[in-house]
PyMOL Python script that loads the backbone (N, CA, C, O; Angstrom):
from pymol import cmd

cmd.read_pdbstr("""\
ATOM      1  N   MET A   1       5.834 -29.334  13.798  1.00  0.00           N
ATOM      2  CA  MET A   1       5.200 -28.167  14.392  1.00  0.00           C
ATOM      3  C   MET A   1       4.157 -27.600  13.417  1.00  0.00           C
ATOM      4  O   MET A   1       3.170 -27.013  13.860  1.00  0.00           O
ATOM      5  N   GLY A   2       4.349 -27.757  12.145  1.00  0.00           N
ATOM      6  CA  GLY A   2       3.408 -27.229  11.153  1.00  0.00           C
ATOM      7  C   GLY A   2       2.005 -27.703  11.346  1.00  0.00           C
ATOM      8  O   GLY A   2       1.058 -26.944  11.137  1.00  0.00           O
ATOM      9  N   ARG A   3       1.843 -28.950  11.743  1.00  0.00           N
ATOM     10  CA  ARG A   3       0.471 -29.496  11.905  1.00  0.00           C
ATOM     11  C   ARG A   3      -0.240 -28.806  13.065  1.00  0.00           C
ATOM     12  O   ARG A   3      -1.458 -28.637  13.029  1.00  0.00           O
ATOM     13  N   PHE A   4       0.519 -28.403  14.107  1.00  0.00           N
ATOM     14  CA  PHE A   4      -0.107 -27.696  15.230  1.00  0.00           C
ATOM     15  C   PHE A   4      -0.573 -26.324  14.798  1.00  0.00           C
ATOM     16  O   PHE A   4      -1.653 -25.878  15.186  1.00  0.00           O
ATOM     17  N   LEU A   5       0.240 -25.649  13.992  1.00  0.00           N
ATOM     18  CA  LEU A   5      -0.130 -24.315  13.525  1.00  0.00           C
ATOM     19  C   LEU A   5      -1.356 -24.394  12.617  1.00  0.00           C
ATOM     20  O   LEU A   5      -2.230 -23.529  12.676  1.00  0.00           O
ATOM     21  N   LYS A   6      -1.422 -25.416  11.790  1.00  0.00           N
ATOM     22  CA  LYS A   6      -2.600 -25.591  10.926  1.00  0.00           C
ATOM     23  C   LYS A   6      -3.861 -25.823  11.748  1.00  0.00           C
ATOM     24  O   LYS A   6      -4.931 -25.326  11.397  1.00  0.00           O
ATOM     25  N   LYS A   7      -3.747 -26.563  12.823  1.00  0.00           N
ATOM     26  CA  LYS A   7      -4.916 -26.817  13.688  1.00  0.00           C
ATOM     27  C   LYS A   7      -5.355 -25.556  14.410  1.00  0.00           C
ATOM     28  O   LYS A   7      -6.498 -25.473  14.859  1.00  0.00           O
ATOM     29  N   GLY A   8      -4.483 -24.584  14.532  1.00  0.00           N
ATOM     30  CA  GLY A   8      -4.834 -23.316  15.159  1.00  0.00           C
ATOM     31  C   GLY A   8      -5.764 -22.461  14.334  1.00  0.00           C
ATOM     32  O   GLY A   8      -6.393 -21.544  14.861  1.00  0.00           O
ATOM     33  N   ASN A   9      -5.866 -22.748  13.030  1.00  0.00           N
ATOM     34  CA  ASN A   9      -6.742 -22.008  12.117  1.00  0.00           C
ATOM     35  C   ASN A   9      -6.567 -20.499  12.212  1.00  0.00           C
ATOM     36  O   ASN A   9      -7.551 -19.760  12.238  1.00  0.00           O
ATOM     37  N   GLY A  10      -5.326 -20.039  12.264  1.00  0.00           N
ATOM     38  CA  GLY A  10      -5.052 -18.595  12.299  1.00  0.00           C
ATOM     39  C   GLY A  10      -5.073 -17.991  13.680  1.00  0.00           C
ATOM     40  O   GLY A  10      -4.756 -16.812  13.839  1.00  0.00           O
ATOM     41  N   SER A  11      -5.440 -18.771  14.692  1.00  0.00           N
ATOM     42  CA  SER A  11      -5.418 -18.277  16.072  1.00  0.00           C
ATOM     43  C   SER A  11      -4.021 -18.366  16.646  1.00  0.00           C
ATOM     44  O   SER A  11      -3.138 -18.985  16.051  1.00  0.00           O
ATOM     45  N   ASP A  12      -3.820 -17.766  17.773  1.00  0.00           N
ATOM     46  CA  ASP A  12      -2.543 -17.835  18.459  1.00  0.00           C
ATOM     47  C   ASP A  12      -2.333 -19.267  18.976  1.00  0.00           C
ATOM     48  O   ASP A  12      -3.263 -19.928  19.438  1.00  0.00           O
ATOM     49  N   VAL A  13      -1.080 -19.715  18.880  1.00  0.00           N
ATOM     50  CA  VAL A  13      -0.757 -21.085  19.285  1.00  0.00           C
ATOM     51  C   VAL A  13       0.452 -21.038  20.224  1.00  0.00           C
ATOM     52  O   VAL A  13       1.420 -20.328  19.952  1.00  0.00           O
ATOM     53  N   ALA A  14       0.397 -21.790  21.324  1.00  0.00           N
ATOM     54  CA  ALA A  14       1.521 -21.922  22.236  1.00  0.00           C
ATOM     55  C   ALA A  14       1.923 -23.383  22.255  1.00  0.00           C
ATOM     56  O   ALA A  14       1.077 -24.255  22.453  1.00  0.00           O
ATOM     57  N   ILE A  15       3.201 -23.662  22.053  1.00  0.00           N
ATOM     58  CA  ILE A  15       3.747 -25.021  22.136  1.00  0.00           C
ATOM     59  C   ILE A  15       4.403 -25.127  23.513  1.00  0.00           C
ATOM     60  O   ILE A  15       5.268 -24.325  23.864  1.00  0.00           O
ATOM     61  N   LEU A  16       3.981 -26.126  24.283  1.00  0.00           N
ATOM     62  CA  LEU A  16       4.500 -26.301  25.641  1.00  0.00           C
ATOM     63  C   LEU A  16       5.543 -27.416  25.674  1.00  0.00           C
ATOM     64  O   LEU A  16       5.478 -28.381  24.912  1.00  0.00           O
ATOM     65  N   ASN A  17       6.493 -27.252  26.569  1.00  0.00           N
ATOM     66  CA  ASN A  17       7.504 -28.283  26.833  1.00  0.00           C
ATOM     67  C   ASN A  17       7.589 -28.432  28.336  1.00  0.00           C
ATOM     68  O   ASN A  17       8.055 -27.529  29.031  1.00  0.00           O
ATOM     69  N   GLY A  18       7.147 -29.554  28.830  1.00  0.00           N
ATOM     70  CA  GLY A  18       7.164 -29.732  30.294  1.00  0.00           C
ATOM     71  C   GLY A  18       6.255 -28.731  30.991  1.00  0.00           C
ATOM     72  O   GLY A  18       6.575 -28.244  32.075  1.00  0.00           O
ATOM     73  N   ASN A  19       5.126 -28.428  30.369  1.00  0.00           N
ATOM     74  CA  ASN A  19       4.117 -27.490  30.880  1.00  0.00           C
ATOM     75  C   ASN A  19       4.591 -26.046  30.927  1.00  0.00           C
ATOM     76  O   ASN A  19       3.979 -25.222  31.606  1.00  0.00           O
ATOM     77  N   TYR A  20       5.674 -25.722  30.217  1.00  0.00           N
ATOM     78  CA  TYR A  20       6.160 -24.362  30.093  1.00  0.00           C
ATOM     79  C   TYR A  20       6.154 -23.966  28.625  1.00  0.00           C
ATOM     80  O   TYR A  20       6.436 -24.794  27.759  1.00  0.00           O
ATOM     81  N   PRO A  21       5.835 -22.706  28.336  1.00  0.00           N
ATOM     82  CA  PRO A  21       5.819 -22.317  26.932  1.00  0.00           C
ATOM     83  C   PRO A  21       7.214 -22.385  26.315  1.00  0.00           C
ATOM     84  O   PRO A  21       8.172 -21.820  26.841  1.00  0.00           O
ATOM     85  N   ALA A  22       7.303 -23.079  25.204  1.00  0.00           N
ATOM     86  CA  ALA A  22       8.576 -23.198  24.473  1.00  0.00           C
ATOM     87  C   ALA A  22       8.541 -22.384  23.189  1.00  0.00           C
ATOM     88  O   ALA A  22       9.589 -21.997  22.670  1.00  0.00           O
ATOM     89  N   PHE A  23       7.341 -22.119  22.670  1.00  0.00           N
ATOM     90  CA  PHE A  23       7.207 -21.400  21.416  1.00  0.00           C
ATOM     91  C   PHE A  23       5.819 -20.801  21.368  1.00  0.00           C
ATOM     92  O   PHE A  23       4.848 -21.460  21.739  1.00  0.00           O
ATOM     93  N   ASN A  24       5.708 -19.554  20.915  1.00  0.00           N
ATOM     94  CA  ASN A  24       4.419 -18.907  20.703  1.00  0.00           C
ATOM     95  C   ASN A  24       4.332 -18.433  19.291  1.00  0.00           C
ATOM     96  O   ASN A  24       5.276 -17.829  18.782  1.00  0.00           O
ATOM     97  N   CYS A  25       3.228 -18.687  18.640  1.00  0.00           N
ATOM     98  CA  CYS A  25       2.973 -18.210  17.276  1.00  0.00           C
ATOM     99  C   CYS A  25       1.756 -17.301  17.370  1.00  0.00           C
ATOM    100  O   CYS A  25       0.659 -17.748  17.706  1.00  0.00           O
ATOM    101  N   LEU A  26       1.960 -16.015  17.068  1.00  0.00           N
ATOM    102  CA  LEU A  26       0.921 -15.000  17.176  1.00  0.00           C
ATOM    103  C   LEU A  26       0.357 -14.665  15.815  1.00  0.00           C
ATOM    104  O   LEU A  26       1.066 -14.727  14.811  1.00  0.00           O
ATOM    105  N   SER A  27      -0.901 -14.314  15.775  1.00  0.00           N
ATOM    106  CA  SER A  27      -1.490 -13.803  14.551  1.00  0.00           C
ATOM    107  C   SER A  27      -0.839 -12.439  14.273  1.00  0.00           C
ATOM    108  O   SER A  27      -0.390 -11.769  15.203  1.00  0.00           O
ATOM    109  N   PRO A  28      -0.786 -12.033  13.011  1.00  0.00           N
ATOM    110  CA  PRO A  28      -0.196 -10.703  12.713  1.00  0.00           C
ATOM    111  C   PRO A  28      -0.847  -9.569  13.480  1.00  0.00           C
ATOM    112  O   PRO A  28      -0.163  -8.644  13.919  1.00  0.00           O
ATOM    113  N   TYR A  29      -2.171  -9.631  13.647  1.00  0.00           N
ATOM    114  CA  TYR A  29      -2.871  -8.561  14.371  1.00  0.00           C
ATOM    115  C   TYR A  29      -2.390  -8.485  15.825  1.00  0.00           C
ATOM    116  O   TYR A  29      -2.097  -7.397  16.322  1.00  0.00           O
ATOM    117  N   ILE A  30      -2.308  -9.624  16.503  1.00  0.00           N
ATOM    118  CA  ILE A  30      -1.854  -9.626  17.912  1.00  0.00           C
ATOM    119  C   ILE A  30      -0.403  -9.184  17.993  1.00  0.00           C
ATOM    120  O   ILE A  30      -0.037  -8.463  18.921  1.00  0.00           O
ATOM    121  N   PHE A  31       0.434  -9.595  17.046  1.00  0.00           N
ATOM    122  CA  PHE A  31       1.839  -9.184  17.035  1.00  0.00           C
ATOM    123  C   PHE A  31       1.943  -7.668  16.952  1.00  0.00           C
ATOM    124  O   PHE A  31       2.727  -7.055  17.676  1.00  0.00           O
ATOM    125  N   VAL A  32       1.147  -7.059  16.063  1.00  0.00           N
ATOM    126  CA  VAL A  32       1.181  -5.597  15.906  1.00  0.00           C
ATOM    127  C   VAL A  32       0.704  -4.917  17.200  1.00  0.00           C
ATOM    128  O   VAL A  32       1.244  -3.885  17.600  1.00  0.00           O
ATOM    129  N   CYS A  33      -0.320  -5.509  17.854  1.00  0.00           N
ATOM    130  CA  CYS A  33      -0.796  -4.958  19.128  1.00  0.00           C
ATOM    131  C   CYS A  33       0.308  -4.963  20.175  1.00  0.00           C
ATOM    132  O   CYS A  33       0.494  -3.982  20.896  1.00  0.00           O
ATOM    133  N   TYR A  34       1.043  -6.077  20.256  1.00  0.00           N
ATOM    134  CA  TYR A  34       2.152  -6.147  21.195  1.00  0.00           C
ATOM    135  C   TYR A  34       3.250  -5.155  20.867  1.00  0.00           C
ATOM    136  O   TYR A  34       3.814  -4.526  21.762  1.00  0.00           O
ATOM    137  N   GLN A  35       3.556  -5.012  19.581  1.00  0.00           N
ATOM    138  CA  GLN A  35       4.552  -4.008  19.176  1.00  0.00           C
ATOM    139  C   GLN A  35       4.135  -2.608  19.615  1.00  0.00           C
ATOM    140  O   GLN A  35       4.958  -1.848  20.124  1.00  0.00           O
ATOM    141  N   GLU A  36       2.875  -2.267  19.423  1.00  0.00           N
ATOM    142  CA  GLU A  36       2.392  -0.955  19.784  1.00  0.00           C
ATOM    143  C   GLU A  36       2.453  -0.734  21.291  1.00  0.00           C
ATOM    144  O   GLU A  36       2.766   0.365  21.749  1.00  0.00           O
ATOM    145  N   LEU A  37       2.155  -1.776  22.060  1.00  0.00           N
ATOM    146  CA  LEU A  37       2.260  -1.687  23.507  1.00  0.00           C
ATOM    147  C   LEU A  37       3.704  -1.399  23.960  1.00  0.00           C
ATOM    148  O   LEU A  37       3.945  -0.575  24.842  1.00  0.00           O
ATOM    149  N   VAL A  38       4.649  -2.102  23.326  1.00  0.00           N
ATOM    150  CA  VAL A  38       6.053  -1.883  23.655  1.00  0.00           C
ATOM    151  C   VAL A  38       6.473  -0.468  23.289  1.00  0.00           C
ATOM    152  O   VAL A  38       7.157   0.194  24.070  1.00  0.00           O
ATOM    153  N   GLU A  39       6.075   0.002  22.115  1.00  0.00           N
ATOM    154  CA  GLU A  39       6.401   1.374  21.694  1.00  0.00           C
ATOM    155  C   GLU A  39       5.777   2.410  22.623  1.00  0.00           C
ATOM    156  O   GLU A  39       6.424   3.383  23.010  1.00  0.00           O
ATOM    157  N   ASP A  40       4.505   2.184  22.977  1.00  0.00           N
ATOM    158  CA  ASP A  40       3.817   3.114  23.902  1.00  0.00           C
ATOM    159  C   ASP A  40       4.523   3.159  25.245  1.00  0.00           C
ATOM    160  O   ASP A  40       4.686   4.234  25.822  1.00  0.00           O
ATOM    161  N   THR A  41       4.943   2.014  25.747  1.00  0.00           N
ATOM    162  CA  THR A  41       5.655   1.962  27.017  1.00  0.00           C
ATOM    163  C   THR A  41       6.949   2.788  26.962  1.00  0.00           C
ATOM    164  O   THR A  41       7.251   3.552  27.880  1.00  0.00           O
ATOM    165  N   GLU A  42       7.699   2.622  25.881  1.00  0.00           N
ATOM    166  CA  GLU A  42       8.940   3.371  25.712  1.00  0.00           C
ATOM    167  C   GLU A  42       8.674   4.877  25.580  1.00  0.00           C
ATOM    168  O   GLU A  42       9.387   5.688  26.170  1.00  0.00           O
ATOM    169  N   LEU A  43       7.653   5.244  24.811  1.00  0.00           N
ATOM    170  CA  LEU A  43       7.331   6.651  24.665  1.00  0.00           C
ATOM    171  C   LEU A  43       6.877   7.283  25.983  1.00  0.00           C
ATOM    172  O   LEU A  43       7.199   8.438  26.265  1.00  0.00           O
ATOM    173  N   ASN A  44       6.125   6.519  26.791  1.00  0.00           N
ATOM    174  CA  ASN A  44       5.705   7.008  28.103  1.00  0.00           C
ATOM    175  C   ASN A  44       6.892   7.191  29.017  1.00  0.00           C
ATOM    176  O   ASN A  44       6.933   8.141  29.799  1.00  0.00           O
ATOM    177  N   ARG A  45       7.864   6.289  28.932  1.00  0.00           N
ATOM    178  CA  ARG A  45       9.081   6.425  29.762  1.00  0.00           C
ATOM    179  C   ARG A  45       9.830   7.709  29.374  1.00  0.00           C
ATOM    180  O   ARG A  45      10.263   8.472  30.238  1.00  0.00           O
ATOM    181  N   ILE A  46       9.973   7.933  28.066  1.00  0.00           N
ATOM    182  CA  ILE A  46      10.666   9.138  27.575  1.00  0.00           C
ATOM    183  C   ILE A  46       9.935  10.400  27.995  1.00  0.00           C
ATOM    184  O   ILE A  46      10.557  11.363  28.443  1.00  0.00           O
ATOM    185  N   ALA A  47       8.601  10.397  27.851  1.00  0.00           N
ATOM    186  CA  ALA A  47       7.804  11.560  28.233  1.00  0.00           C
ATOM    187  C   ALA A  47       7.951  11.833  29.726  1.00  0.00           C
ATOM    188  O   ALA A  47       8.075  12.988  30.134  1.00  0.00           O
ATOM    189  N   GLY A  48       7.937  10.793  30.538  1.00  0.00           N
ATOM    190  CA  GLY A  48       8.103  10.977  31.984  1.00  0.00           C
ATOM    191  C   GLY A  48       9.460  11.563  32.338  1.00  0.00           C
ATOM    192  O   GLY A  48       9.544  12.414  33.223  1.00  0.00           O
ATOM    193  N   GLU A  49      10.512  11.133  31.679  1.00  0.00           N
ATOM    194  CA  GLU A  49      11.853  11.704  31.891  1.00  0.00           C
ATOM    195  C   GLU A  49      11.879  13.171  31.528  1.00  0.00           C
ATOM    196  O   GLU A  49      12.425  13.990  32.268  1.00  0.00           O
ATOM    197  N   ARG A  50      11.295  13.507  30.395  1.00  0.00           N
ATOM    198  CA  ARG A  50      11.290  14.904  29.968  1.00  0.00           C
ATOM    199  C   ARG A  50      10.477  15.771  30.920  1.00  0.00           C
ATOM    200  O   ARG A  50      10.856  16.910  31.193  1.00  0.00           O
ATOM    201  N   MET A  51       9.383  15.258  31.419  1.00  0.00           N
ATOM    202  CA  MET A  51       8.563  16.044  32.368  1.00  0.00           C
ATOM    203  C   MET A  51       9.344  16.270  33.671  1.00  0.00           C
ATOM    204  O   MET A  51       9.276  17.355  34.249  1.00  0.00           O
ATOM    205  N   ARG A  52      10.077  15.265  34.132  1.00  0.00           N
ATOM    206  CA  ARG A  52      10.888  15.422  35.343  1.00  0.00           C
ATOM    207  C   ARG A  52      12.010  16.440  35.105  1.00  0.00           C
ATOM    208  O   ARG A  52      12.302  17.260  35.975  1.00  0.00           O
ATOM    209  N   GLN A  53      12.631  16.385  33.932  1.00  0.00           N
ATOM    210  CA  GLN A  53      13.695  17.341  33.617  1.00  0.00           C
ATOM    211  C   GLN A  53      13.135  18.759  33.577  1.00  0.00           C
ATOM    212  O   GLN A  53      13.756  19.688  34.094  1.00  0.00           O
ATOM    213  N   ARG A  54      11.978  18.926  32.972  1.00  0.00           N
ATOM    214  CA  ARG A  54      11.348  20.210  32.860  1.00  0.00           C
ATOM    215  C   ARG A  54      11.002  20.744  34.264  1.00  0.00           C
ATOM    216  O   ARG A  54      11.169  21.932  34.541  1.00  0.00           O
ATOM    217  N   HIS A  55      10.530  19.870  35.123  1.00  0.00           N
ATOM    218  CA  HIS A  55      10.186  20.265  36.486  1.00  0.00           C
ATOM    219  C   HIS A  55      11.423  20.718  37.240  1.00  0.00           C
ATOM    220  O   HIS A  55      11.364  21.692  37.991  1.00  0.00           O
ATOM    221  N   ARG A  56      12.533  20.033  37.057  1.00  0.00           N
ATOM    222  CA  ARG A  56      13.782  20.388  37.731  1.00  0.00           C
ATOM    223  C   ARG A  56      14.283  21.738  37.239  1.00  0.00           C
ATOM    224  O   ARG A  56      14.787  22.527  38.037  1.00  0.00           O
ATOM    225  N   LEU A  57      14.160  22.023  35.953  1.00  0.00           N
ATOM    226  CA  LEU A  57      14.605  23.296  35.382  1.00  0.00           C
ATOM    227  C   LEU A  57      13.753  24.458  35.891  1.00  0.00           C
ATOM    228  O   LEU A  57      14.243  25.579  36.029  1.00  0.00           O
ATOM    229  N   ALA A  58      12.490  24.188  36.166  1.00  0.00           N
ATOM    230  CA  ALA A  58      11.591  25.255  36.639  1.00  0.00           C
ATOM    231  C   ALA A  58      11.869  25.634  38.084  1.00  0.00           C
ATOM    232  O   ALA A  58      11.477  26.718  38.513  1.00  0.00           O
ATOM    233  N   GLU A  59      12.525  24.785  38.837  1.00  0.00           N
ATOM    234  CA  GLU A  59      12.771  25.048  40.262  1.00  0.00           C
ATOM    235  C   GLU A  59      13.831  26.066  40.466  1.00  0.00           C
ATOM    236  O   GLU A  59      14.156  26.400  41.606  1.00  0.00           O
TER     237      GLU A  59
END
""", "prot")
cmd.dss("prot")
cmd.show_as("cartoon", "prot")
cmd.util.cbc("prot")
cmd.orient("prot")
């Protein structure tokens, strides 16, 4: 697998097995972007819950 990663020259690499992704290797920058998206999604979910709770208390 190392030779495939070297051929990627620092770019993202997907290893396929039977035309399905079996392994993905992401650059550190892309990995951090994905982490931030996951964190933002969770924070938006929490904010939405709090806004709904606040709305219920105001009624």
